[in-house]
C-alpha positions as CSV (number, residue, x, y, z in Angstrom):
1,M,108.1,151.4,97.6
2,G,109.1,149.5,99.9
3,F,109.6,145.6,99.6
4,R,107.7,143.2,101.6
5,K,110.1,140.7,104.2
6,K,109.9,137.3,103.2
7,N,108.9,134.5,105.8
8,K,112.3,132.5,106.4
9,S,112.1,128.8,105.3
10,P,112.0,126.8,108.4
11,P,115.4,124.6,108.7
12,V,115.7,121.7,107.3
13,L,114.4,118.5,108.9
14,S,113.2,120.8,111.7
15,H,109.5,120.3,113.2
16,E,108.0,122.9,111.7
17,F,109.6,121.9,108.8
18,V,108.3,118.3,109.0
19,I,105.3,119.7,109.4
20,Q,104.8,121.8,106.0
21,N,106.1,119.1,104.1
22,H,105.1,116.1,105.4
23,A,102.7,115.3,102.8
24,D,105.6,116.1,99.9
25,M,107.4,113.5,102.0
26,V,104.6,110.7,102.4
27,S,104.2,110.7,98.5
28,C,107.9,110.9,97.9
29,L,107.9,107.5,100.2
30,A,104.7,105.9,98.3
31,M,106.1,106.9,94.8
32,I,109.5,104.9,95.6
33,I,107.3,101.9,96.3
34,L,105.3,102.5,93.0
35,L,108.2,102.5,91.4
36,G,109.6,99.3,92.5
37,L,107.1,97.5,90.2
38,M,108.8,98.7,87.4
39,F,112.0,96.3,88.4
40,E,111.7,93.0,88.4
41,V,114.6,92.4,91.1
42,T,112.1,94.9,93.5
43,A,108.7,94.3,92.1
44,K,108.2,91.1,94.4
45,F,109.1,93.0,97.4
46,A,106.9,95.9,96.3
47,I,104.1,93.8,95.5
48,M,103.9,92.9,98.9
49,F,103.2,96.7,100.1
50,I,100.3,97.3,97.0
51,T,98.2,94.3,96.7
52,V,96.1,92.3,99.1
53,Q,97.9,89.2,100.1
54,Y,97.1,85.1,101.3
55,N,94.2,84.6,98.3
56,V,92.7,81.1,97.8
57,T,91.2,80.4,94.9
58,Q,87.8,78.3,95.5
59,V,84.9,76.8,93.1
60,L,81.6,77.3,95.2
61,D,79.7,75.2,92.5
62,E,80.1,73.4,89.7
63,K,79.2,75.6,87.2
64,S,80.1,78.8,88.3
65,E,83.7,80.3,88.1
66,P,86.5,80.5,90.9
67,V,86.5,82.9,93.5
68,N,89.8,84.0,94.8
69,L,88.7,84.6,98.7
70,Y,91.4,85.9,100.7
71,Q,93.0,85.4,104.6
72,Y,95.5,87.2,107.1
73,G,98.8,86.9,107.6
74,P,101.7,88.9,108.5
75,K,102.5,90.2,105.3
76,D,99.1,92.6,105.8
77,V,101.5,94.8,108.2
78,A,103.5,96.1,105.0
79,T,99.7,96.6,103.2
80,V,98.5,98.5,106.1
81,F,101.7,100.8,106.1
82,F,101.7,101.6,102.4
83,Y,97.5,102.5,103.0
84,L,98.3,104.3,105.9
85,L,100.8,106.6,103.6
86,I,97.8,106.9,101.1
87,A,95.7,108.4,103.8
88,V,98.0,110.7,104.8
89,I,98.2,112.2,101.3
90,L,94.2,112.2,101.1
91,H,94.4,114.0,104.4
92,A,96.5,116.6,103.4
93,L,94.9,117.1,100.1
94,I,91.1,117.5,102.0
95,Q,93.0,119.8,104.4
96,E,94.7,121.9,102.0
97,Y,91.7,122.4,99.2
98,I,89.0,122.1,100.7
99,L,89.2,123.1,104.4
100,D,92.5,125.5,104.8
101,G,92.6,126.6,101.3
102,G,89.7,129.1,101.4
103,A,91.2,131.0,104.7
104,H,94.6,131.8,102.8
105,L,92.3,133.1,99.8
106,H,90.0,135.0,102.3
107,R,92.6,136.4,104.1
108,F,94.5,137.6,100.9
109,T,91.5,139.2,99.5
110,R,90.9,141.4,102.5
111,M,94.8,142.7,102.6
112,Q,94.5,143.3,98.8
113,A,91.0,145.7,99.9
114,A,93.0,147.4,102.8
115,S,95.4,148.4,100.2
116,C,92.8,149.6,97.5
117,L,90.9,151.5,99.9
118,G,94.2,153.2,101.0
119,R,95.3,154.3,97.2
120,Q,91.3,155.3,95.9
121,C,91.9,152.4,93.3
122,A,88.5,150.3,92.3
123,P,89.0,147.6,94.4
124,N,86.6,145.5,93.5
125,S,88.3,144.9,89.8
126,R,91.9,144.5,91.5
127,I,90.8,142.2,93.9
128,R,88.9,139.7,91.6
129,A,92.3,140.3,89.1
130,A,94.4,139.1,92.4
131,V,92.5,136.5,93.3
132,T,92.2,135.4,89.7
133,S,95.8,135.2,88.9
134,R,96.7,134.0,93.0
135,D,94.6,131.1,92.9
136,P,95.6,128.5,90.3
137,G,92.4,126.6,90.3
138,S,90.5,129.4,89.3
139,A,88.7,129.2,85.5
140,G,87.6,132.6,84.4
141,G,88.3,134.4,87.7
142,T,86.1,132.1,89.3
143,P,88.1,130.2,92.5
144,H,87.7,126.9,94.0
145,L,85.0,126.3,96.2
146,K,86.7,126.5,99.5
147,M,84.5,125.5,102.6
148,N,85.4,128.1,105.5
149,R,86.1,131.2,103.3
150,R,83.3,133.4,104.4
151,L,83.6,131.7,108.2
152,H,85.2,133.9,111.0
153,L,85.6,130.7,113.4
154,S,88.1,130.9,116.4
155,K,91.0,128.6,117.0
156,T,88.6,126.1,119.2
157,K,86.2,126.3,116.6
158,H,88.6,126.1,113.4
159,S,90.2,123.2,114.5
160,K,86.6,120.9,115.5
161,F,85.6,122.3,112.1
162,N,88.6,120.6,110.3
163,E,88.0,117.9,112.4
164,S,84.4,117.2,111.6
165,G,85.5,117.9,107.7
166,Q,87.9,114.7,107.5
167,L,85.5,112.4,109.4
168,A,82.8,113.5,107.6
169,A,84.7,112.4,104.3
170,F,85.9,109.3,105.9
171,Y,82.1,108.1,107.2
172,L,80.7,108.6,104.1
173,F,83.3,107.1,102.1
174,S,83.0,103.9,104.5
175,F,79.2,103.8,105.1
176,I,78.6,103.7,101.2
177,W,81.2,100.9,100.5
178,G,79.9,98.7,104.1
179,C,76.4,99.0,102.4
180,S,77.5,97.6,99.1
181,I,79.7,94.4,100.4
182,L,76.2,94.3,103.0
183,T,74.0,94.1,100.1
184,A,76.4,91.7,97.8
185,E,76.8,89.1,100.8
186,D,73.4,89.2,102.4
187,F,74.5,89.9,105.7
188,A,71.4,91.8,106.9
189,T,68.7,89.7,105.4
190,N,69.8,86.5,107.3
191,P,71.4,87.0,111.1
192,T,72.5,83.8,111.6
193,F,74.9,84.4,109.1
194,L,77.0,86.5,111.6
195,W,78.1,83.0,113.3
196,E,76.7,80.0,111.0
197,G,80.4,78.5,109.4
198,Y,82.9,79.9,112.1
199,P,85.7,80.3,111.7
200,H,85.1,82.9,108.9
201,T,88.5,82.6,107.9
202,H,87.7,83.9,104.1
203,M,86.9,87.9,104.7
204,V,86.3,91.3,103.3
205,K,90.1,91.9,103.3
206,F,90.4,95.2,101.6
207,F,87.8,97.1,103.5
208,Y,89.5,95.9,106.8
209,I,92.9,96.9,105.6
210,C,91.8,100.4,104.4
211,Q,89.6,101.1,107.8
212,I,92.9,99.5,110.0
213,A,95.5,101.9,107.6
214,Y,93.2,104.7,108.1
215,W,92.9,105.1,112.1
216,L,96.5,104.5,112.2
217,H,97.0,107.3,110.3
218,A,95.5,109.5,112.6
219,L,98.3,109.2,115.3
220,P,101.0,110.9,113.1
221,E,98.1,113.7,112.3
222,L,97.6,114.8,115.8
223,Y,101.5,116.2,115.0
224,F,100.9,117.1,111.9
225,Q,97.7,119.3,112.3
226,K,99.1,120.7,115.7
227,I,96.3,119.3,117.5
228,R,95.8,121.1,120.9
229,K,96.9,119.6,123.6
230,E,93.5,120.1,125.4
231,D,92.3,118.4,122.6
232,I,94.8,115.1,122.4
233,P,93.7,113.2,125.0
234,R,90.0,113.2,123.5
235,Q,91.2,112.3,119.9
236,L,93.2,109.7,121.4
237,Y,90.8,108.0,123.1
238,Y,88.6,107.2,120.1
239,I,91.5,106.6,117.5
240,C,92.8,103.8,120.2
241,L,89.2,102.4,120.4
242,Y,88.6,102.1,117.0
243,V,92.2,100.5,116.0
244,V,91.6,97.6,119.2
245,H,87.9,97.1,118.0
246,I,88.4,96.8,114.2
247,T,92.0,94.9,114.4
248,G,90.1,92.3,117.1
249,A,87.2,91.7,114.7
250,Y,90.2,91.1,111.8
251,V,92.5,88.9,114.0
252,L,90.0,86.9,115.3
253,N,87.5,86.0,112.1
254,L,84.8,88.1,113.5
255,H,84.7,90.3,110.3
256,R,81.3,89.8,109.6
257,L,80.2,91.0,113.2
258,G,82.8,93.8,113.0
259,L,81.1,95.2,109.4
260,V,77.6,95.0,110.6
261,L,78.0,96.9,113.2
262,L,80.7,99.5,112.0
263,V,77.8,100.5,109.2
264,P,75.0,102.0,111.5
265,H,77.9,103.3,113.7
266,Y,79.6,105.2,110.7
267,L,75.9,106.6,109.9
268,V,75.5,107.9,113.0
269,E,78.9,109.6,113.6
270,L,79.0,111.1,109.9
271,L,75.1,112.6,110.9
272,F,76.7,114.2,113.8
273,H,79.9,115.7,111.9
274,A,77.3,117.1,108.9
275,S,75.6,118.5,111.5
276,R,78.5,120.1,113.0
277,L,79.5,121.6,110.0
278,F,76.0,122.9,108.9
279,Y,76.1,124.3,112.8
280,F,79.4,126.6,112.2
281,S,78.1,127.9,108.8
282,D,74.8,128.6,110.6
283,E,74.2,128.7,114.5
284,N,70.8,128.1,114.0
285,K,71.1,124.6,112.2
286,Q,70.4,122.2,114.9
287,K,68.1,120.3,114.3
288,G,70.4,117.7,112.9
289,F,71.3,116.7,116.4
290,T,68.5,116.1,117.5
291,L,67.8,113.2,115.1
292,W,71.5,112.4,115.9
293,A,70.9,112.1,119.3
294,L,67.7,109.5,118.1
295,L,69.9,107.7,116.0
296,F,72.8,107.3,118.7
297,V,70.6,105.4,121.2
298,I,69.1,103.3,118.6
299,A,72.8,102.1,117.6
300,R,73.7,101.7,121.1
301,L,71.0,99.3,121.7
302,L,71.5,97.5,118.3
303,T,75.2,97.3,119.0
304,L,74.8,95.5,122.7
305,T,71.8,92.8,121.0
306,L,73.9,92.0,118.3
307,S,77.1,91.6,119.9
308,V,75.0,89.1,122.8
309,L,73.1,87.2,120.2
310,T,76.8,86.5,119.0
311,F,78.7,85.8,121.4
312,G,76.3,84.8,124.0
313,F,73.7,82.8,121.7
314,G,75.1,81.9,118.3
315,L,79.2,81.0,118.7
316,P,78.4,78.8,121.7
317,R,75.9,76.6,119.7
318,T,78.0,76.3,117.0
319,G,79.8,72.5,116.5
320,N,83.1,74.1,116.6
321,H,84.7,75.0,119.9
322,G,88.6,75.3,120.5
323,F,91.1,77.3,120.1
324,S,93.4,76.9,117.5
325,L,95.7,79.8,115.8
326,A,96.3,77.4,112.6
327,D,92.8,77.2,111.8
328,G,92.1,80.9,113.4
329,N,89.5,79.4,115.6
330,F,88.8,81.6,119.0
331,N,85.5,80.1,119.7
332,V,86.4,79.8,123.6
333,L,84.3,80.8,126.7
334,T,87.4,83.4,127.6
335,I,87.8,84.6,124.4
336,R,83.6,85.3,123.7
337,M,83.4,87.1,127.2
338,T,86.2,89.2,126.8
339,C,84.9,90.2,123.6
340,L,81.1,90.7,125.0
341,A,82.6,93.0,128.1
342,A,84.9,95.3,125.7
343,I,81.9,95.5,123.3
344,C,79.6,96.2,126.2
345,L,82.2,99.0,128.3
346,T,82.9,100.9,125.1
347,Q,78.8,101.5,125.0
348,A,78.3,102.1,128.1
349,W,81.2,104.7,128.1
350,M,79.7,106.0,124.8
351,M,76.4,106.4,126.3
352,W,78.1,108.1,129.5
353,K,79.7,110.6,127.2
354,F,76.9,111.1,125.4
355,I,74.3,111.5,128.6
356,N,78.0,114.4,129.5
357,F,77.0,116.0,126.5
358,Q,73.2,116.1,126.3
359,L,73.1,117.8,129.8
360,K,75.7,120.2,128.7
361,K,73.4,121.4,126.0
362,W,70.7,121.7,128.1
363,R,72.3,123.8,130.4
364,E,73.7,126.2,128.0
365,H,70.1,126.0,126.4
366,S,68.4,126.9,129.6
367,Q,71.0,129.7,130.2
368,N,70.7,131.3,127.0
369,Q,66.9,131.4,127.3
370,A,67.3,133.0,130.6
371,S,69.1,135.9,129.3
372,K,67.2,136.2,126.6
373,K,64.1,136.5,129.0
374,K,65.8,139.4,130.7
375,T,66.5,141.4,127.6
376,V,62.9,141.0,126.3
377,S,61.7,141.8,129.8
378,P,59.6,145.3,129.4
379,K,61.8,148.9,130.4
380,S,61.1,149.9,133.7
381,K,58.2,152.9,133.6
382,P,59.6,156.7,133.8
383,H,59.0,157.8,137.5
384,K,56.8,160.9,136.4
385,R,58.5,164.2,137.8
386,E,56.4,166.7,140.5
387,P,54.9,169.3,138.9
388,T,57.4,172.4,140.0
389,R,56.8,176.1,140.1
390,G,58.5,178.7,138.2
391,G,61.5,176.3,137.4
392,A,61.6,175.4,140.9
393,A,63.0,171.9,141.6
394,N,63.1,170.1,145.4
395,G,62.6,174.0,147.0
396,V,65.6,175.5,144.7
397,V,65.0,177.6,142.1
398,K,66.8,177.1,138.6
399,S,67.9,179.3,136.4
400,E,67.5,178.5,132.4
401,D,71.2,177.0,132.0
402,K,70.2,174.7,134.4
403,T,72.6,176.2,137.7
404,S,71.0,176.9,140.8
405,P,72.0,180.9,142.0
406,R,73.3,181.3,145.0
407,A,70.9,181.0,148.0
408,R,70.6,184.1,150.0
409,K,71.8,184.3,153.5
410,A,68.7,184.4,156.4
411,K,68.9,187.4,158.3
412,A,69.7,187.4,161.5
413,S,66.3,188.3,163.8
């Protein structure tokens, strides 16, 4: 019996080594920061990374208890960095135990089946025992639920499947979190709340910290996940757009408008990626894309309407005009028009990509329908053969073995 050669581990600190072990490295760095809380000397430094800074205690009513509100400052960079590390760890956990784990288990099962067939053994029992012993998360022989265990996807579809799986989880979490904030703050019931009392220096800070950290972590993930060169520009576009717009709302004290615009946008994106996941599991499940197309257009119109209402009518009518970094006031015409132009250009670009996507799908659908019609069209009727006399065809007599006898030479007259 020959022994299998073990795969050589990549050299330490090589590209492959970093890619395979990046989650462990990041976890160690996060643990070092957390351990800093245990010592008095490093606690003040470590707490800057973990907790939200710049809290302000205010009493809204005489009878109510004091409320902790937050502003932003330069120390937020450390907090964003720490939660960026947490995002990398969570990304690796989802990738390893939900998206990729089933592929390894399925591959191992097929290898065991092939070896068992060659030895004429009972494959089901051996495979079940092997899977149970190799899968640490199984209990009583029941392995973990992996999303792509039975999916046979190409490299392109597998990359898109992983992308949609990661983004769908993030959009679902952010949508629920954003809806809870909107419900608690009564943002949706009073549209004038978007600009009244500007600058809004007291913000829902932790939500924005997590949003910025997540989209910043997506940049190194392009390297860690070995994204194909063809997909990198597309992903870089939307990652940079998220970082610029969310950071802009955070710095310019427009967090109320940013939150109201993010929640419906995340709902639409959640529906798209969930529909794509169902499509990869069964190509007949395409109804979700129709609902996504409708909500996509509605979300773009809602974004433009609220942006024009806020920057064109709401902020100019507030009494607090001027530019002040100390007060966080950016209510001047130049900044308002720049923000409005950036939002309008982004929505126009998204609509352009959306229209091209729909046209591409329409062409593919029409081509598929045309090919199906060709295959379903009735076959041409077989031509009737002319009756032959005595097995003669075309004036030549054929024998039973379908060979024509030699023609006799005509006698010269």
